[in-house]
N, C-alpha and C positions, 0 to 999 in steps of 0.2 A: 110406418116406413114407406109403404107403397103410395099412400095418399100424398106424402110430402114430395116424393119423387115425381108424381104426376103433376103437381102444382109447379114444381121446379121446371119440368119439361115444357109446360104450357107458357110459363114466363119467358123462357129462352126462345121458344118459337115466336113469340111476340117481338122479342128483341131482334131476331134475325129478319123477320118481315119488315120491321121498322127501318132497319139499316138498309134493306133492299130498296125501300122507298127513298131514303136519303141518297143512295147511290144513283138511282134513276133520276131523281130530281136534279142532282148536280149536273147531269148531262144536258139539261134543257134550261136551267136557270143559272145565270151568271152569278158569281160571288158578289156578296153585298147584302144590303138590308132585305131584299126580297127573298134571297135564299135563306137568310136567317129567320124570316117570318115563316117560311115553309118548314123549317126544322123545329120551330117552337113546339108544335104538338108532340113530336117525338121526344124532345127534351123533357116536357111535362110528363109524358108517359113513363119515361125512365125514372123519374123521381117517385112515381106511384107504384110501379110494378113490384119492387121488393116487399111492399106491404102485404102482398098475397102469399108470402112464404112464412112458414112457422119454424123451420129448422134454423137454429142460430148460426151454424156454419155456412149453410147455403145462403141464408139471408145476408150475412156479412159479406160473403164473397160477391154475391150478385149486386148488392148495393154499391160496393167499392168499384166493381167493374163498369156498371152502367150509369148509376146516379152521379158518379164522380168522373171517372176516366172517360167514358164514352161521351157524356154530355160536354165536357170541356173540349174534347177533340172535335165534336160536332160544331161547337161554338167557333173554334179556330177555322174549321173547314168551311163554315159559312162565309168567311172572309178570305178564303184561299190561303190559309196559313196552317201550320201544324203538320203532323205526320201524315194525315190523310191527303194532303195537297202536295206531298213531296214527289209523288210519281203520278203524272196526269193519266197515264195508261194503266193504272192499277186495276187488277181484276176484281170482280165482285167478291170471291172468297177471301182474297187477301184484304180487301177493304173491310169486310166484316171482322176478320181476325184482328187487324190493327185497331179498329174502332172500339171494340168492346173487351179486348184482352189487355192485360198489363204488359205489353211487349213494345219494345222500341228497336227498330231495325238499325243495326250497326253499319255505319258507312264504311265501305272498303277503303283501306289506306291508299293514298296516291303513290304510285310507284313510277319512278323515273328510270329510264334505261341507263344502266351503268352505275346506279346507286343501290346500296344494300337496302333490303326491305326493313321496315320498322318492326320492332318486336310486338307481339300481340298485346292487346290491352289487358291491364290487370282486372281482376274481378271475376273471371270465369273460374269455377271451382271444379275439382275432380269428382268423379263418382264416389270415391272414398269419403270425401268431405261431406257430401249429402247423405251418404249412408250413415255416417257417424251422427249427423244431426237428426236423422230419423230415429235412431236408437235413443239419443238423448231426449227427443220429444216423447217417445214412448215411456221412458223412465220418469220424465216430469209429469206426464199424465197419470202414471201409476202413483207417484208420490202425492199428487193432489188428492187422491182417493183417501189419504190418511191425514187430511187437513186438520182433524180434531186434535192430533197429538203434536202439531207444530205451532209455533208462535204465529199469529196473524201477519206480522210484518214479514216473516220468512216466506209465508205463502204468497204474499204480494211480489216478492223477489222472484219466486218460481213462476208467477204469472208473467213477469217481464221477460224471462227466458222463454216461456211458452209462446208468447206472441212473436218473438224474434224467430224462433226455430220454425214455427208453423207458417209464418209469412214467407220466410226464406225458402223453405222446402216447397210450399204450395205454389209460389210464383215461379220457382224453377221448373216445376212439373208442367205448368201451363206453357212456359217458354219452350220446353223441350218438345211438347206436342206440336206447337206452332212451327218450330224449326224443322221437325220431321215432315210435317204436312206441306209446308210452303217453301222449304229450302232457304229460309232466311237466317242470317247471322244476327243474333240478338244481343242487345246490351244486358249486362248483369243487373239484377235488382238491388243487391246488397253488396257491400265491399268492406267486410269485417268491421262493423260499427263499434265493436268492443275495443278497437285500436284508435278510436277518435282522440285527437289531441285538443279539440275545441268544439264548441257548439257549431261554429261555421263548418268545421270538418265533418261533424256528425250529420247535420241536416243537409248539407250541400253536396257531400261527396261519398257518403257511406250508407245512409239510411233510406230505404225505399226510393231509389233513384227515379223510378217511373213517375212518382208524384212530383218530385223535384223538377223533372223535365217538362211536365205538363203545367205546373204552376208558374214556371218562368215566363212563357209567352202569354199566358192568359191573365196573370195578375201582376207579377213582378215588373215586367218590362213596360206595360202601360202606366203603372204608377211611377216608375222611374222616369219615364218620358215627361210626365206632368211635373214631378218634383224637381227635375233638372231645371225647368223654366222658373221655378219658384225659389229654390234654395241654392242652385248651382250644382255643378257636376260632382263636387267632392262629397257633399252631404246628402245628395239625392238617394243613395242606396238605403239610407236609414228608414225613411217612411215606406219605401218599397218593401223592405224586409218585414216591417211590422204589418203592413197590409196583407202580404202574402201569408203570414202566419195566422192572421185573423180569418182569412178566407178558409185556410186549412182547418181551423177550429170549427167553423160553421159547417163545413162538409162532414167533419167527424160527428157533429151533433146530428146531422141528417142520418148518417149510418147508424148511430146509436138509437135514434128514434125507430128506424126500421127493425132493429134488434129487439127492442123492448116495448115499443108503443107507449112510452112514458113521456110525460111532460118534461121538456128540457130543463135541466138545472143550471146549464151553462158552465159547469165546471170544466168540461172538455174544451170549451172556447177559451176559458181563462187559462188553462194549461198552455195552449198554443200562444196566446197573447203574452203570457209570462216568458215563454221561450223566445218570442219575437222581440220583446223588450230587452231581454238578456243578450240576445244576439246583436241588437242595436248598440248596446253598451260595449260589447266585445269589439265590434267593427269600428266604433268610434275611438276606442282606446288604441286600436291598431293604427288607425289613421293619424292620431296625434303622435304616437310613438314612431310612426313610419316603419313599423315592423322591425325596429332595431333591438327590441328586447322581448323575450318570450320565456315562459316557464319551460324547464326541461321536460322531456316526454314522460319521465317516470313520475312527474308531479301533475302535469296537465291532463294526462289520460285518466288517472283515477278520479281527479276532480270533475272532469267532464261526465264520466259514467255515473259518478255518485249524484251529480246534479240531475241528470236525466232520470235515474231510478227514484230518487227521493221525491221529485216533483210529480212523477208518475204515480207514486203511492199516495200522494196528497190530493191530486186533482184528476188524474186520468182514470184510475181504477174504481174509485167510489161509485160513479154513475154506471159503470159496467157491472159492478156487483149488485147494484139495485135492480138491474134488469135480469139478474140471475144468469149472467153470461157464463160464469164458471160452472155452475150446477148443470145447466142445460148442455154445455159443451161436453162435460164428462158423461152425461146420460146418453148423448148421441154417439159418442165414441163406444160406449158399452153396447148400444143397440147395433151399431155397425159390426162390432166384433162378434156379437151373438148371431147376427144375420149371416156373416161370412162363415162362422163355425157351423151353422146349420146347413148351408149349401155344401160345404166340404164333406160333412157327415153323410148327407144324402148321396153325394156322388160316390163316396167310398162304399156305402151300403149297396148302391145299385151295381157297382162293379163287382163286389163280392157275390151278390146274388146271381149276376150274369155268369160269373165264373163257376158257381156251384151248379147251375142248370146246364152248363155246356156238357156235351157227351165226352 
């Protein structure tokens, strides 16, 4: 445990120092190809750093934060775009937080004198909501300990729920820390994905919105611009959607490699390409029908969730299970629990002994 935490600390010291370099460099090098060239060593470093970690939870989090989010934000920043360019006077601590954490600053609503203020955006959850999800996550983790008595397909469904709850709670905790440290109002990361009425609704408006917001300017919009000149404005979103999902699949392959150090099987990429093609069909049908006909919600929502779960069981989870993600995660949870239990026991013992020795 101590060795893993030491490596984790060294990796993040390297991340912070690298972002300090990028922040300083941006003050003396104008946006463009030269700044991009100056950032390339850092981008390469961020792709390599997670390899130095062995904890599956710490590796997955670090890989997602720096190999994907931070690198994409730095690519945008090199050309004066993206969240790091939104405020030219941004301070160094805020620059580091926005660069390497899955947070998106929520723009304050425009208020005109004499007009009522707009209602708050949906998506922010109450403490009770997250408390419930923490309890459910603990129950799911406990249930996975008895995987031998459950059907393998049922275990995969539990893993789907485990990933959702762990990501939702984990990213919310990161956002809460950033909000308290920097006083920023942050966008929510999830918006009840279990209520999705279509794949477009699931991926675009409800699931891991930080990834959606970073893929749009880095992948979707450039492909859309090129496709518009080739196919016209009406059908240009289709190749842009497919290209975006393909890039997302490749980034998941990188994270998976960091987790297991195994040769890619490309199942993860096929999963996202399948969803990209399915979303292309969905968008195409909507354009042809001009949104005049849709399934009722009580039909579309179960169909959407079933498609996501079934395809995840087919293509998403097998490579994760080959790198023993499930076993290593449960072992780390058990180690953390034992470590915390030992600290509490020592503290209580020390307090009792101090009380007994007092006159």
